[in-house]
N, CA, C and O atoms as a printed pandas DataFrame, in Angstrom:
     atom_number atom_name residue_name chain_id  residue_number  x_coord  y_coord  z_coord
0              1         N          MET        A               1  -12.304   11.207   -8.043
1              2        CA          MET        A               1  -12.977    9.978   -7.220
2              3         C          MET        A               1  -13.123   10.395   -5.743
3              4         O          MET        A               1  -12.252   11.063   -5.186
4              5         N          LYS        A               2  -14.377    9.936   -5.051
5              6        CA          LYS        A               2  -14.541   10.273   -3.730
6              7         C          LYS        A               2  -14.454    8.986   -3.029
7              8         O          LYS        A               2  -15.110    8.009   -3.389
8              9         N          GLY        A               3  -13.504    8.978   -1.853
9             10        CA          GLY        A               3  -13.356    7.623   -1.050
10            11         C          GLY        A               3  -13.889    8.118    0.396
11            12         O          GLY        A               3  -14.405    9.194    0.698
12            13         N          LEU        A               4  -13.576    6.901    1.250
13            14        CA          LEU        A               4  -14.139    7.261    2.573
14            15         C          LEU        A               4  -13.432    8.245    3.188
15            16         O          LEU        A               4  -14.061    8.878    4.036
16            17         N          SER        A               5  -12.156    8.592    2.976
17            18        CA          SER        A               5  -11.336    9.635    3.539
18            19         C          SER        A               5  -11.339   10.890    2.831
19            20         O          SER        A               5  -10.578   11.804    3.146
20            21         N          GLY        A               6  -12.253   10.977    1.787
21            22        CA          GLY        A               6  -12.522   12.345    1.055
22            23         C          GLY        A               6  -12.045   12.077   -0.097
23            24         O          GLY        A               6  -11.605   10.962   -0.377
24            25         N          PRO        A               7  -12.075   13.257   -1.071
25            26        CA          PRO        A               7  -11.746   13.021   -2.405
26            27         C          PRO        A               7  -10.167   12.416   -2.640
27            28         O          PRO        A               7   -9.226   12.726   -1.909
28            29         N          ILE        A               8  -10.079   11.611   -3.653
29            30        CA          ILE        A               8   -8.784   10.917   -3.957
30            31         C          ILE        A               8   -8.127   11.700   -5.143
31            32         O          ILE        A               8   -8.592   11.805   -6.278
32            33         N          GLU        A               9   -7.126   12.153   -4.734
33            34        CA          GLU        A               9   -6.249   13.004   -5.587
34            35         C          GLU        A               9   -4.771   12.560   -5.672
35            36         O          GLU        A               9   -4.107   12.566   -4.635
36            37         N          LEU        A              10   -4.308   12.241   -6.641
37            38        CA          LEU        A              10   -3.077   11.802   -6.633
38            39         C          LEU        A              10   -1.986   12.872   -7.410
39            40         O          LEU        A              10   -2.348   13.579   -8.350
40            41         N          LYS        A              11   -0.830   12.875   -6.958
41            42        CA          LYS        A              11    0.066   14.085   -7.432
42            43         C          LYS        A              11    1.585   13.103   -7.556
43            44         O          LYS        A              11    1.935   12.457   -6.568
44            45         N          GLU        A              12    2.211   13.077   -8.523
45            46        CA          GLU        A              12    3.260   12.209   -8.597
46            47         C          GLU        A              12    3.413   10.841   -8.097
47            48         O          GLU        A              12    4.538   10.378   -7.903
48            49         N          GLY        A              13    2.388   10.193   -7.885
49            50        CA          GLY        A              13    2.189    8.852   -7.405
50            51         C          GLY        A              13    1.869    8.663   -6.209
51            52         O          GLY        A              13    1.731    7.514   -5.789
52            53         N          ARG        A              14    1.646    9.988   -5.243
53            54        CA          ARG        A              14    1.137   10.203   -3.840
54            55         C          ARG        A              14   -0.248   10.597   -3.753
55            56         O          ARG        A              14   -0.822   11.284   -4.597
56            57         N          ARG        A              15   -0.754   10.141   -2.711
57            58        CA          ARG        A              15   -2.073   10.813   -2.468
58            59         C          ARG        A              15   -1.961   12.287   -1.873
59            60         O          ARG        A              15   -1.122   12.434   -0.984
60            61         N          VAL        A              16   -2.585   13.209   -2.196
61            62        CA          VAL        A              16   -2.512   14.427   -1.455
62            63         C          VAL        A              16   -3.987   14.939   -1.216
63            64         O          VAL        A              16   -4.961   14.402   -1.744
64            65         N          HIS        A              17   -4.054   15.919   -0.454
65            66        CA          HIS        A              17   -5.348   16.595    0.040
66            67         C          HIS        A              17   -6.089   15.574    0.788
67            68         O          HIS        A              17   -7.081   15.178    0.177
68            69         N          PHE        A              18   -5.879   14.988    2.031
69            70        CA          PHE        A              18   -6.727   14.204    2.514
70            71         C          PHE        A              18   -6.532   14.184    4.087
71            72         O          PHE        A              18   -5.533   14.765    4.511
72            73         N          ARG        A              19   -7.336   13.608    4.946
73            74        CA          ARG        A              19   -7.219   13.760    6.293
74            75         C          ARG        A              19   -7.751   12.161    6.694
75            76         O          ARG        A              19   -8.494   11.572    5.909
76            77         N          LEU        A              20   -7.342   11.566    7.880
77            78        CA          LEU        A              20   -7.913   10.502    8.185
78            79         C          LEU        A              20   -8.452   10.533    9.623
79            80         O          LEU        A              20   -7.688   10.879   10.524
80            81         N          ASP        A              21   -9.706   10.196    9.890
81            82        CA          ASP        A              21  -10.234   10.490   11.116
82            83         C          ASP        A              21   -9.809    9.448   12.177
83            84         O          ASP        A              21   -9.660    8.269   11.853
84            85         N          LEU        A              22   -9.601    9.903   13.515
85            86        CA          LEU        A              22   -9.074    8.822   14.395
86            87         C          LEU        A              22  -10.551    8.500   15.253
87            88         O          LEU        A              22  -11.271    9.409   15.667
88            89         N          LEU        A              23  -10.829    7.162   15.418
89            90        CA          LEU        A              23  -12.102    6.996   15.977
90            91         C          LEU        A              23  -12.010    5.973   17.217
91            92         O          LEU        A              23  -11.101    5.151   17.336
92            93         N          LYS        A              24  -12.922    6.111   17.994
93            94        CA          LYS        A              24  -12.730    5.253   19.175
94            95         C          LYS        A              24  -14.338    4.621   19.510
95            96         O          LYS        A              24  -15.375    5.280   19.584
96            97         N          LEU        A              25  -14.221    3.577   19.630
97            98        CA          LEU        A              25  -15.522    2.729   19.817
98            99         C          LEU        A              25  -15.836    2.900   21.349
99           100         O          LEU        A              25  -15.094    2.420   22.206
100          101         N          LYS        A              26  -17.022    3.639   21.658
101          102        CA          LYS        A              26  -17.395    3.987   22.959
102          103         C          LYS        A              26  -18.955    3.339   23.286
103          104         O          LYS        A              26  -19.957    3.822   22.758
104          105         N          ARG        A              27  -19.001    2.385   24.063
105          106        CA          ARG        A              27  -20.472    1.566   24.244
106          107         C          ARG        A              27  -20.840    1.275   22.926
107          108         O          ARG        A              27  -20.192    0.379   22.385
108          109         N          HIS        A              28  -21.686    1.793   22.309
109          110        CA          HIS        A              28  -22.363    1.463   21.157
110          111         C          HIS        A              28  -22.209    2.145   19.838
111          112         O          HIS        A              28  -22.919    1.933   18.855
112          113         N          ALA        A              29  -21.134    3.053   19.920
113          114        CA          ALA        A              29  -21.068    3.893   18.811
114          115         C          ALA        A              29  -19.361    4.218   18.379
115          116         O          ALA        A              29  -18.449    3.996   19.175
116          117         N          LEU        A              30  -19.183    4.669   17.252
117          118        CA          LEU        A              30  -17.735    5.140   17.074
118          119         C          LEU        A              30  -17.765    6.734   17.146
119          120         O          LEU        A              30  -18.599    7.377   16.507
120          121         N          VAL        A              31  -16.995    7.215   17.799
121          122        CA          VAL        A              31  -16.969    8.668   18.046
122          123         C          VAL        A              31  -15.585    9.271   17.734
123          124         O          VAL        A              31  -14.555    8.845   18.258
124          125         N          LYS        A              32  -15.618   10.220   16.908
125          126        CA          LYS        A              32  -14.293   10.835   16.412
126          127         C          LYS        A              32  -13.533   11.607   17.676
127          128         O          LYS        A              32  -14.158   12.429   18.347
128          129         N          VAL        A              33  -12.295   11.322   17.922
129          130        CA          VAL        A              33  -11.496   11.683   18.890
130          131         C          VAL        A              33  -10.365   12.577   18.521
131          132         O          VAL        A              33   -9.807   13.281   19.362
132          133         N          GLY        A              34   -9.995   12.550   17.153
133          134        CA          GLY        A              34   -9.024   13.327   16.602
134          135         C          GLY        A              34   -9.050   13.230   15.006
135          136         O          GLY        A              34  -10.055   12.880   14.386
136          137         N          GLU        A              35   -7.872   13.567   14.426
137          138        CA          GLU        A              35   -7.618   13.268   13.038
138          139         C          GLU        A              35   -6.229   13.376   12.671
139          140         O          GLU        A              35   -5.475   13.961   13.448
140          141         N          TRP        A              36   -5.716   12.820   11.429
141          142        CA          TRP        A              36   -4.360   12.593   11.075
142          143         C          TRP        A              36   -4.461   13.418    9.727
143          144         O          TRP        A              36   -5.462   13.430    9.011
144          145         N          HIS        A              37   -3.374   14.052    9.500
145          146        CA          HIS        A              37   -3.481   14.799    8.134
146          147         C          HIS        A              37   -1.735   14.742    7.911
147          148         O          HIS        A              37   -0.945   14.812    8.853
148          149         N          PRO        A              38   -1.383   14.618    6.646
149          150        CA          PRO        A              38   -0.256   14.208    6.135
150          151         C          PRO        A              38    0.871   15.649    6.519
151          152         O          PRO        A              38    2.073   15.478    6.720
152          153         N          ARG        A              39    0.315   16.785    6.555
153          154        CA          ARG        A              39    1.153   18.038    6.867
154          155         C          ARG        A              39    0.984   18.206    8.376
155          156         O          ARG        A              39    1.938   18.661    9.006
156          157         N          THR        A              40   -0.019   17.917    8.940
157          158        CA          THR        A              40   -0.093   18.530   10.345
158          159         C          THR        A              40    0.284   17.235   11.204
159          160         O          THR        A              40    0.686   17.464   12.345
160          161         N          ALA        A              41    0.212   16.076   10.845
161          162        CA          ALA        A              41    0.303   14.781   11.531
162          163         C          ALA        A              41   -0.975   14.619   12.471
163          164         O          ALA        A              41   -2.077   14.802   11.953
164          165         N          VAL        A              42   -0.894   14.290   13.808
165          166        CA          VAL        A              42   -1.911   13.708   14.693
166          167         C          VAL        A              42   -2.414   14.959   15.305
167          168         O          VAL        A              42   -1.546   15.685   15.788
168          169         N          ASN        A              43   -3.588   15.337   15.376
169          170        CA          ASN        A              43   -4.410   16.273   16.232
170          171         C          ASN        A              43   -5.460   15.564   17.041
171          172         O          ASN        A              43   -6.511   15.181   16.528
172          173         N          ILE        A              44   -5.138   15.376   18.437
173          174        CA          ILE        A              44   -6.201   14.724   19.212
174          175         C          ILE        A              44   -7.334   15.689   19.936
175          176         O          ILE        A              44   -6.965   16.550   20.734
176          177         N          THR        A              45   -8.506   15.533   19.670
177          178        CA          THR        A              45   -9.301   16.540   19.880
178          179         C          THR        A              45  -10.328   16.145   21.324
179          180         O          THR        A              45  -11.186   16.830   21.880
180          181         N          ASP        A              46   -9.902   14.975   21.578
181          182        CA          ASP        A              46  -10.721   14.534   22.744
182          183         C          ASP        A              46   -9.912   13.429   23.531
183          184         O          ASP        A              46  -10.130   12.225   23.395
184          185         N          ARG        A              47   -8.955   13.967   24.369
185          186        CA          ARG        A              47   -7.696   13.221   25.187
186          187         C          ARG        A              47   -8.546   12.462   26.150
187          188         O          ARG        A              47   -8.151   11.327   26.418
188          189         N          GLU        A              48   -9.737   12.917   26.768
189          190        CA          GLU        A              48  -10.333   12.021   27.804
190          191         C          GLU        A              48  -10.895   10.810   27.319
191          192         O          GLU        A              48  -11.170    9.892   28.091
192          193         N          ALA        A              49  -11.114   10.734   25.907
193          194        CA          ALA        A              49  -11.530    9.437   25.359
194          195         C          ALA        A              49  -10.623    8.373   25.598
195          196         O          ALA        A              49  -11.119    7.248   25.535
196          197         N          PHE        A              50   -9.344    8.462   25.871
197          198        CA          PHE        A              50   -8.340    7.193   25.908
198          199         C          PHE        A              50   -8.273    6.844   27.440
199          200         O          PHE        A              50   -7.407    6.046   27.798
200          201         N          PHE        A              51   -9.117    7.379   28.355
201          202        CA          PHE        A              51   -8.987    7.178   29.654
202          203         C          PHE        A              51  -10.267    6.842   30.330
203          204         O          PHE        A              51  -11.282    7.492   30.081
204          205         N          ASP        A              52  -10.263    5.684   31.321
205          206        CA          ASP        A              52  -11.521    5.676   32.057
206          207         C          ASP        A              52  -11.553    6.626   33.279
207          208         O          ASP        A              52  -10.468    6.844   33.818
208          209         N          PRO        A              53  -12.513    7.139   33.717
209          210        CA          PRO        A              53  -12.468    8.192   34.829
210          211         C          PRO        A              53  -11.767    7.384   36.001
211          212         O          PRO        A              53  -11.910    6.182   36.226
212          213         N          GLY        A              54  -11.035    8.221   36.653
213          214        CA          GLY        A              54  -10.133    7.927   37.794
214          215         C          GLY        A              54   -9.093    6.935   37.741
215          216         O          GLY        A              54   -8.746    6.295   38.734
216          217         N          THR        A              55   -8.521    6.780   36.442
217          218        CA          THR        A              55   -7.389    5.950   36.154
218          219         C          THR        A              55   -6.221    6.815   35.993
219          220         O          THR        A              55   -6.291    7.943   35.505
220          221         N          MET        A              56   -5.019    6.201   36.460
221          222        CA          MET        A              56   -3.696    6.938   36.189
222          223         C          MET        A              56   -2.824    5.764   35.678
223          224         O          MET        A              56   -3.136    4.575   35.759
224          225         N          ASN        A              57   -1.578    6.314   35.090
225          226        CA          ASN        A              57   -0.834    5.484   34.840
226          227         C          ASN        A              57   -1.136    4.352   33.956
227          228         O          ASN        A              57   -0.890    3.202   34.318
228          229         N          VAL        A              58   -1.691    4.638   32.743
229          230        CA          VAL        A              58   -2.478    3.737   31.736
230          231         C          VAL        A              58   -1.616    3.238   30.856
231          232         O          VAL        A              58   -0.904    3.917   30.116
232          233         N          THR        A              59   -1.661    1.843   30.915
233          234        CA          THR        A              59   -0.878    1.160   29.568
234          235         C          THR        A              59   -1.953    0.383   28.912
235          236         O          THR        A              59   -2.703   -0.418   29.471
236          237         N          LEU        A              60   -1.942    0.741   27.558
237          238        CA          LEU        A              60   -3.009    0.086   26.751
238          239         C          LEU        A              60   -2.433   -1.168   25.925
239          240         O          LEU        A              60   -1.347   -1.111   25.349
240          241         N          VAL        A              61   -3.166   -2.175   25.919
241          242        CA          VAL        A              61   -2.695   -3.299   25.100
242          243         C          VAL        A              61   -3.335   -3.277   23.896
243          244         O          VAL        A              61   -4.556   -3.398   23.791
244          245         N          VAL        A              62   -2.295   -3.071   22.629
245          246        CA          VAL        A              62   -2.907   -2.841   21.314
246          247         C          VAL        A              62   -2.703   -4.297   20.538
247          248         O          VAL        A              62   -1.630   -4.819   20.232
248          249         N          THR        A              63   -3.949   -4.762   20.326
249          250        CA          THR        A              63   -3.793   -6.220   19.597
250          251         C          THR        A              63   -3.754   -5.842   18.293
251          252         O          THR        A              63   -4.514   -4.980   17.853
252          253         N          THR        A              64   -2.718   -6.557   17.448
253          254        CA          THR        A              64   -2.755   -6.136   16.136
254          255         C          THR        A              64   -2.140   -7.447   15.189
255          256         O          THR        A              64   -1.862   -8.504   15.757
256          257         N          ILE        A              65   -1.992   -7.323   14.018
257          258        CA          ILE        A              65   -1.477   -8.373   13.176
258          259         C          ILE        A              65   -0.522   -7.718   12.268
259          260         O          ILE        A              65   -0.660   -6.513   12.058
260          261         N          LEU        A              66    0.568   -8.468   11.626
261          262        CA          LEU        A              66    1.491   -7.896   10.904
262          263         C          LEU        A              66    0.657   -7.687    9.394
263          264         O          LEU        A              66   -0.161   -8.491    8.948
264          265         N          GLU        A              67    1.017   -6.595    8.833
265          266        CA          GLU        A              67    0.302   -6.173    7.657
266          267         C          GLU        A              67    0.955   -4.959    7.024
267          268         O          GLU        A              67    0.688   -3.807    7.363
268          269         N          LYS        A              68    1.888   -5.313    6.016
269          270        CA          LYS        A              68    2.553   -4.141    5.420
270          271         C          LYS        A              68    1.775   -3.159    4.746
271          272         O          LYS        A              68    0.923   -3.676    4.023
272          273         N          PRO        A              69    1.783   -1.820    4.738
273          274        CA          PRO        A              69    2.945   -1.069    5.368
274          275         C          PRO        A              69    2.581   -0.749    6.929
275          276         O          PRO        A              69    3.424   -0.180    7.623
276          277         N          TYR        A              70    1.560   -1.050    7.367
277          278        CA          TYR        A              70    0.983   -0.579    8.425
278          279         C          TYR        A              70    1.644   -1.110    9.899
279          280         O          TYR        A              70    2.034   -0.312   10.751
280          281         N          VAL        A              71    1.701   -2.474   10.051
281          282        CA          VAL        A              71    2.543   -2.962   11.057
282          283         C          VAL        A              71    3.488   -3.938   10.529
283          284         O          VAL        A              71    3.116   -4.928    9.898
284          285         N          MET        A              72    4.840   -3.640   10.808
285          286        CA          MET        A              72    5.762   -4.734   10.435
286          287         C          MET        A              72    6.880   -5.060   11.583
287          288         O          MET        A              72    7.085   -4.401   12.603
288          289         N          MET        A              73    7.456   -6.083   11.212
289          290        CA          MET        A              73    8.507   -6.564   12.231
290          291         C          MET        A              73    9.934   -6.601   11.785
291          292         O          MET        A              73   10.260   -7.289   10.817
292          293         N          HIS        A              74   10.840   -5.848   12.492
293          294        CA          HIS        A              74   12.185   -5.840   12.147
294          295         C          HIS        A              74   12.766   -7.565   12.054
295          296         O          HIS        A              74   12.416   -8.403   12.884
296          297         N          ALA        A              75   13.483   -7.800   11.160
297          298        CA          ALA        A              75   14.071   -9.057   10.800
298          299         C          ALA        A              75   15.582   -9.050   11.195
299          300         O          ALA        A              75   16.326   -8.094   10.977
300          301         N          GLY        A              76   15.964  -10.232   11.807
301          302        CA          GLY        A              76   17.415  -10.430   11.770
302          303         C          GLY        A              76   17.905   -9.727   13.063
303          304         O          GLY        A              76   19.122   -9.857   13.194
304          305         N          LYS        A              77   17.346   -9.062   13.996
305          306        CA          LYS        A              77   17.745   -8.412   15.152
306          307         C          LYS        A              77   17.166   -8.684   16.126
307          308         O          LYS        A              77   15.999   -9.060   16.021
308          309         N          ASN        A              78   17.751   -8.591   17.337
309          310        CA          ASN        A              78   17.061   -9.158   18.579
310          311         C          ASN        A              78   16.475   -7.801   19.466
311          312         O          ASN        A              78   16.942   -7.304   20.491
312          313         N          PHE        A              79   15.242   -7.394   18.648
313          314        CA          PHE        A              79   14.704   -6.237   19.322
314          315         C          PHE        A              79   13.456   -7.032   20.254
315          316         O          PHE        A              79   12.951   -8.123   19.989
316          317         N          THR        A              80   13.162   -6.210   21.315
317          318        CA          THR        A              80   12.191   -6.594   22.184
318          319         C          THR        A              80   11.129   -5.698   22.297
319          320         O          THR        A              80   11.303   -4.599   21.770
320          321         N          GLY        A              81    9.911   -5.941   22.947
321          322        CA          GLY        A              81    8.933   -5.288   23.207
322          323         C          GLY        A              81    8.473   -4.575   22.083
323          324         O          GLY        A              81    8.527   -5.148   20.995
324          325         N          ASN        A              82    7.954   -3.227   22.160
325          326        CA          ASN        A              82    7.399   -2.261   20.919
326          327         C          ASN        A              82    8.439   -1.982   20.062
327          328         O          ASN        A              82    8.174   -1.591   18.926
328          329         N          SER        A              83    9.627   -2.125   20.435
329          330        CA          SER        A              83   11.027   -1.709   19.464
330          331         C          SER        A              83   10.915   -2.767   18.324
331          332         O          SER        A              83   11.483   -2.476   17.271
332          333         N          ARG        A              84   10.253   -3.960   18.396
333          334        CA          ARG        A              84   10.334   -5.053   17.369
334          335         C          ARG        A              84    9.382   -4.579   16.262
335          336         O          ARG        A              84    9.463   -5.220   15.215
336          337         N          PHE        A              85    8.594   -3.686   16.298
337          338        CA          PHE        A              85    7.636   -3.271   15.211
338          339         C          PHE        A              85    7.970   -1.832   14.778
339          340         O          PHE        A              85    8.488   -0.972   15.490
340          341         N          TYR        A              86    7.567   -1.706   13.424
341          342        CA          TYR        A              86    7.543   -0.417   12.747
342          343         C          TYR        A              86    6.416   -0.210   11.690
343          344         O          TYR        A              86    5.809   -1.216   11.323
344          345         N          GLY        A              87    6.123    0.844   11.235
345          346        CA          GLY        A              87    5.054    1.059   10.113
346          347         C          GLY        A              87    4.124    2.016   10.695
347          348         O          GLY        A              87    4.084    2.409   11.861
348          349         N          PHE        A              88    3.332    2.355    9.640
349          350        CA          PHE        A              88    2.431    3.569    9.459
350          351         C          PHE        A              88    1.457    3.654   10.909
351          352         O          PHE        A              88    1.296    4.681   11.567
352          353         N          CYS        A              89    0.937    2.475   11.177
353          354        CA          CYS        A              89    0.274    2.468   12.415
354          355         C          CYS        A              89    0.901    2.566   13.691
355          356         O          CYS        A              89    0.350    3.063   14.673
356          357         N          VAL        A              90    2.193    2.035   13.675
357          358        CA          VAL        A              90    2.907    2.116   14.887
358          359         C          VAL        A              90    3.359    3.424   15.063
359          360         O          VAL        A              90    3.497    3.809   16.224
360          361         N          ASP        A              91    3.671    4.338   13.961
361          362        CA          ASP        A              91    4.143    5.576   14.018
362          363         C          ASP        A              91    2.763    6.521   14.465
363          364         O          ASP        A              91    2.909    7.546   15.131
364          365         N          VAL        A              92    1.731    6.153   14.118
365          366        CA          VAL        A              92    0.609    6.929   14.580
366          367         C          VAL        A              92    0.372    6.562   16.102
367          368         O          VAL        A              92    0.350    7.411   16.994
368          369         N          LEU        A              93    0.241    5.540   16.252
369          370        CA          LEU        A              93    0.049    5.049   17.765
370          371         C          LEU        A              93    1.089    5.710   18.725
371          372         O          LEU        A              93    0.747    6.307   19.745
372          373         N          ASP        A              94    2.435    5.552   18.306
373          374        CA          ASP        A              94    3.296    6.368   18.963
374          375         C          ASP        A              94    3.069    7.965   19.170
375          376         O          ASP        A              94    3.238    8.433   20.296
376          377         N          ARG        A              95    2.775    8.610   18.335
377          378        CA          ARG        A              95    2.601    9.812   18.380
378          379         C          ARG        A              95    1.319   10.160   19.275
379          380         O          ARG        A              95    1.415   10.833   20.301
380          381         N          ILE        A              96    0.094    9.634   18.786
381          382        CA          ILE        A              96   -0.992    9.537   19.766
382          383         C          ILE        A              96   -0.615    9.410   21.513
383          384         O          ILE        A              96   -1.081   10.143   22.386
384          385         N          SER        A              97    0.240    8.405   21.692
385          386        CA          SER        A              97    0.686    8.105   22.983
386          387         C          SER        A              97    1.198    9.243   23.683
387          388         O          SER        A              97    0.837    9.678   24.776
388          389         N          LYS        A              98    2.221    9.735   22.793
389          390        CA          LYS        A              98    2.832   10.936   23.518
390          391         C          LYS        A              98    2.073   12.155   23.693
391          392         O          LYS        A              98    2.219   12.884   24.673
392          393         N          GLN        A              99    1.283   12.374   22.772
393          394        CA          GLN        A              99    0.392   13.657   22.719
394          395         C          GLN        A              99   -0.736   13.453   23.950
395          396         O          GLN        A              99   -0.893   14.357   24.770
396          397         N          VAL        A             100   -1.447   12.310   24.019
397          398        CA          VAL        A             100   -2.302   12.037   25.161
398          399         C          VAL        A             100   -1.814   11.630   26.604
399          400         O          VAL        A             100   -2.256   11.948   27.708
400          401         N          GLY        A             101   -0.801   10.853   26.251
401          402        CA          GLY        A             101   -0.068   10.624   27.543
402          403         C          GLY        A             101   -0.188    9.403   28.165
403          404         O          GLY        A             101   -0.403    9.342   29.376
404          405         N          PHE        A             102   -0.055    8.256   27.358
405          406        CA          PHE        A             102   -0.439    6.760   27.842
406          407         C          PHE        A             102    0.709    6.114   27.299
407          408         O          PHE        A             102    1.420    6.655   26.452
408          409         N          ASP        A             103    0.926    4.911   27.781
409          410        CA          ASP        A             103    1.841    3.879   27.600
410          411         C          ASP        A             103    1.066    2.845   26.952
411          412         O          ASP        A             103   -0.074    2.566   27.325
412          413         N          TYR        A             104    1.784    2.140   25.778
413          414        CA          TYR        A             104    1.134    0.803   25.330
414          415         C          TYR        A             104    2.042   -0.142   25.040
415          416         O          TYR        A             104    3.231    0.131   24.876
416          417         N          LEU        A             105    1.443   -1.612   24.933
417          418        CA          LEU        A             105    2.165   -2.628   24.505
418          419         C          LEU        A             105    1.371   -3.319   23.278
419          420         O          LEU        A             105    0.181   -3.629   23.213
420          421         N          LEU        A             106    2.405   -3.461   22.327
421          422        CA          LEU        A             106    1.867   -3.936   21.109
422          423         C          LEU        A             106    1.797   -5.602   21.170
423          424         O          LEU        A             106    2.858   -6.154   21.461
424          425         N          ASP        A             107    0.836   -6.303   20.962
425          426        CA          ASP        A             107    0.544   -7.660   20.939
426          427         C          ASP        A             107    0.137   -8.269   19.661
427          428         O          ASP        A             107   -0.895   -7.929   19.082
428          429         N          LEU        A             108    0.954   -9.178   19.216
429          430        CA          LEU        A             108    0.432   -9.993   17.774
430          431         C          LEU        A             108   -0.752  -10.844   18.432
431          432         O          LEU        A             108   -0.803  -11.323   19.565
432          433         N          VAL        A             109   -1.633  -10.891   17.457
433          434        CA          VAL        A             109   -2.793  -12.053   17.523
434          435         C          VAL        A             109   -2.206  -13.328   17.369
435          436         O          VAL        A             109   -1.469  -13.470   16.394
436          437         N          ARG        A             110   -2.388  -14.327   18.163
437          438        CA          ARG        A             110   -1.834  -15.655   18.035
438          439         C          ARG        A             110   -2.168  -16.120   16.680
439          440         O          ARG        A             110   -1.134  -16.524   16.148
440          441         N          ASP        A             111   -3.181  -16.231   15.906
441          442        CA          ASP        A             111   -3.178  -16.703   14.735
442          443         C          ASP        A             111   -3.088  -15.968   13.683
443          444         O          ASP        A             111   -3.290  -16.449   12.568
444          445         N          GLY        A             112   -2.790  -14.767   13.857
445          446        CA          GLY        A             112   -2.342  -13.827   12.710
446          447         C          GLY        A             112   -3.453  -13.414   11.883
447          448         O          GLY        A             112   -3.182  -12.984   10.762
448          449         N          LYS        A             113   -4.803  -13.480   12.296
449          450        CA          LYS        A             113   -6.065  -13.183   11.460
450          451         C          LYS        A             113   -6.702  -12.057   12.099
451          452         O          LYS        A             113   -6.428  -11.717   13.250
452          453         N          TYR        A             114   -7.666  -11.394   11.268
453          454        CA          TYR        A             114   -8.349  -10.185   11.561
454          455         C          TYR        A             114   -9.421  -10.678   12.365
455          456         O          TYR        A             114   -9.726  -10.126   13.422
456          457         N          GLY        A             115  -10.102  -11.842   11.857
457          458        CA          GLY        A             115  -11.264  -12.359   12.561
458          459         C          GLY        A             115  -12.281  -12.780   11.605
459          460         O          GLY        A             115  -12.628  -11.925   10.790
460          461         N          ALA        A             116  -12.851  -13.980   11.541
461          462        CA          ALA        A             116  -13.925  -14.354   10.846
462          463         C          ALA        A             116  -14.643  -15.302   11.750
463          464         O          ALA        A             116  -14.136  -15.952   12.663
464          465         N          ARG        A             117  -16.102  -15.290   11.309
465          466        CA          ARG        A             117  -17.041  -16.157   12.206
466          467         C          ARG        A             117  -17.120  -17.605   11.391
467          468         O          ARG        A             117  -17.113  -17.670   10.162
468          469         N          ASP        A             118  -17.182  -18.527   12.101
469          470        CA          ASP        A             118  -17.215  -19.923   11.318
470          471         C          ASP        A             118  -18.561  -20.036   11.292
471          472         O          ASP        A             118  -19.176  -19.731   12.314
472          473         N          PRO        A             119  -19.190  -20.437   10.270
473          474        CA          PRO        A             119  -20.446  -20.318    9.703
474          475         C          PRO        A             119  -21.320  -21.558   10.552
475          476         O          PRO        A             119  -22.483  -21.451   10.941
476          477         N          GLN        A             120  -20.416  -22.765   10.722
477          478        CA          GLN        A             120  -21.144  -23.668   11.619
478          479         C          GLN        A             120  -21.192  -23.613   12.970
479          480         O          GLN        A             120  -22.201  -23.928   13.601
480          481         N          SER        A             121  -19.997  -23.169   13.560
481          482        CA          SER        A             121  -19.966  -23.193   14.996
482          483         C          SER        A             121  -20.408  -21.873   15.619
483          484         O          SER        A             121  -20.779  -21.826   16.792
484          485         N          GLY        A             122  -20.366  -20.781   14.813
485          486        CA          GLY        A             122  -20.576  -19.438   15.229
486          487         C          GLY        A             122  -19.576  -18.747   16.262
487          488         O          GLY        A             122  -19.779  -17.727   16.920
488          489         N          ALA        A             123  -18.472  -19.541   16.237
489          490        CA          ALA        A             123  -17.215  -19.027   16.854
490          491         C          ALA        A             123  -16.520  -18.180   16.049
491          492         O          ALA        A             123  -16.544  -18.309   14.825
492          493         N          TRP        A             124  -15.764  -17.134   16.726
493          494        CA          TRP        A             124  -14.953  -15.954   15.996
494          495         C          TRP        A             124  -13.414  -16.580   16.149
495          496         O          TRP        A             124  -13.213  -17.443   17.004
496          497         N          ASN        A             125  -12.433  -16.154   15.364
497          498        CA          ASN        A             125  -11.191  -16.351   15.334
498          499         C          ASN        A             125  -10.369  -15.051   15.097
499          500         O          ASN        A             125  -11.014  -14.091   14.676
500          501         N          GLY        A             126   -9.095  -14.893   15.298
501          502        CA          GLY        A             126   -8.277  -13.791   15.203
502          503         C          GLY        A             126   -8.567  -12.753   16.177
503          504         O          GLY        A             126   -8.997  -13.067   17.287
504          505         N          MET        A             127   -8.324  -11.287   15.783
505          506        CA          MET        A             127   -8.482  -10.274   16.493
506          507         C          MET        A             127   -9.809  -10.237   17.117
507          508         O          MET        A             127   -9.914  -10.007   18.322
508          509         N          VAL        A             128  -10.885  -10.462   16.329
509          510        CA          VAL        A             128  -12.087  -10.278   16.925
510          511         C          VAL        A             128  -12.430  -11.179   18.219
511          512         O          VAL        A             128  -13.131  -10.731   19.126
512          513         N          MET        A             129  -11.859  -12.546   18.240
513          514        CA          MET        A             129  -12.086  -13.355   19.103
514          515         C          MET        A             129  -11.261  -12.988   20.486
515          516         O          MET        A             129  -11.687  -13.177   21.625
516          517         N          GLU        A             130  -10.045  -12.447   20.144
517          518        CA          GLU        A             130   -9.122  -11.965   21.295
518          519         C          GLU        A             130   -9.770  -10.777   21.981
519          520         O          GLU        A             130   -9.621  -10.547   23.181
520          521         N          LEU        A             131  -10.492  -10.037   21.161
521          522        CA          LEU        A             131  -11.027   -8.743   21.741
522          523         C          LEU        A             131  -12.320   -9.198   22.545
523          524         O          LEU        A             131  -12.614   -8.751   23.653
524          525         N          MET        A             132  -13.026  -10.112   21.867
525          526        CA          MET        A             132  -14.213  -10.701   22.816
526          527         C          MET        A             132  -13.859  -11.360   24.320
527          528         O          MET        A             132  -14.471  -11.207   25.377
528          529         N          GLN        A             133  -12.784  -12.063   24.068
529          530        CA          GLN        A             133  -12.272  -12.946   25.172
530          531         C          GLN        A             133  -11.517  -11.930   26.111
531          532         O          GLN        A             133  -11.303  -12.326   27.256
532          533         N          HIS        A             134  -11.135  -10.810   25.804
533          534        CA          HIS        A             134  -10.236   -9.722   26.687
534          535         C          HIS        A             134   -8.834  -10.481   26.719
535          536         O          HIS        A             134   -8.123  -10.410   27.721
536          537         N          VAL        A             135   -8.499  -11.131   25.717
537          538        CA          VAL        A             135   -7.139  -11.646   26.039
538          539         C          VAL        A             135   -6.076  -10.687   25.808
539          540         O          VAL        A             135   -4.907  -10.995   26.037
């Protein structure tokens, strides 16, 4: 079977022989800036894509929601900051930040939604609304 990330092949219940492209939205298009592979992990091919020209000491705010197994929160302990979170996306983000050289702050969307447009008002909610408002 062929999927968006290549042929889907399973071995002992796990997916094998695939890679995921890392994409960044630039102006009006998605541009490939690297890839992730289970054996080789993260490979960034365009480090400059993460920075605006002339900026130093960059800290990116990453807006997200809790979604197993991608982003989860430690329960029952007093974690603070980014250490509150764990999961696949958190691991990939951490590796990218170390490889490229930036800091980041994980921030949960206030309403816990990805984002949908209200058909009557035309207003967005969730992550989409926060990105549009630069919250």
